[in-house]
N, C-alpha and C positions, 0 to 999 in steps of 0.2 A: 513506574506509574501504570496503574490499570484503568479500564474505562471507568469504573466507579469513582476512582480517585479523580479522573478528569471531570466527571459530573459534579462531584462534591465541590472541587474548586470553582467551577463555573457558576454553580448555582450559589455559592458563599459570595463571590465576587460581583455578581450581577443581580442577585436578589430574586432571581427566576426560580421556579418550582422546579425540584430535581426531576420529577417525571416529564415535564416539558424539555428540559435540557437533555435528558436521556433519548427521548422521541428524536429530538432535532440531531442528535449526534448519530444516531442509528439510521436516520434517512440520509445524512451525509454520506455515511458508509456505503448505504445502498446504491446511491447515485453514482458514487466513484466506482464501485464494483460493476454495476451495469454498464457504465461508460467504457470501462476497460475491457469487460467481455465483449463489447462491440467493436473493439479495436481503437477507441478514441483515448486520447491522452487528456489528463486533467492538469491544468496549469493554475496554481495559485501563487499569484505575485507576492514575493517577499517572503514566501514560505518553501515551495518547492513544486515539483512535477511528479505525479503519478503516471508513468509511461509504461507502455506495453514494448517489451524487447523481444526480438526473435532470435532464438538460439538456434545455431546450425547444426545439421545433421552431424553426429559423431559415431565413432566406432568404440564400444566399450567391452570390457571381459566379464564374463560370468566366472567367477573364480571357483565356485563349487563344481561346475560341470566342465570348466576348462574350455570353454567356446567363447566365440565373438559373437556379440550383437551389435546391431545397429539402432542407435537412438535416433529417431526421425526429428526433422526440424520442428520446432514447437515454441509457441509463445509463453512468456512469463512476466508477470507484473514487476515493477520496479519503482523506486522512489530516488528521485534526485533533487537533493535539497538546492535551496536557492543560495546565492552567494552570500547574502546577508545572514541567512541561517547558518552557514557554515562559520562564518566571521563570529558570530555569537557564541558557538560551540566551543571554539578554540580558545 
């Protein structure tokens, strides 16, 4: 399902204008991205949590040059679904 599919489904089921639904969805995504960029997690009860995970520093290999490189500790975005979400999918 794409963003356009989601907009169409919400618009159809609520009777709202597609442009308004698209604007709302894009603003929601902006708020989530901005919050996570500032290190804040976003919790949506019954749906899940958008969280910032920290990956530890690790050693890797550059196969083409046969050298070892160090990948520094860094943060990555992640999604952790709520238990009710997981139960619905199973």
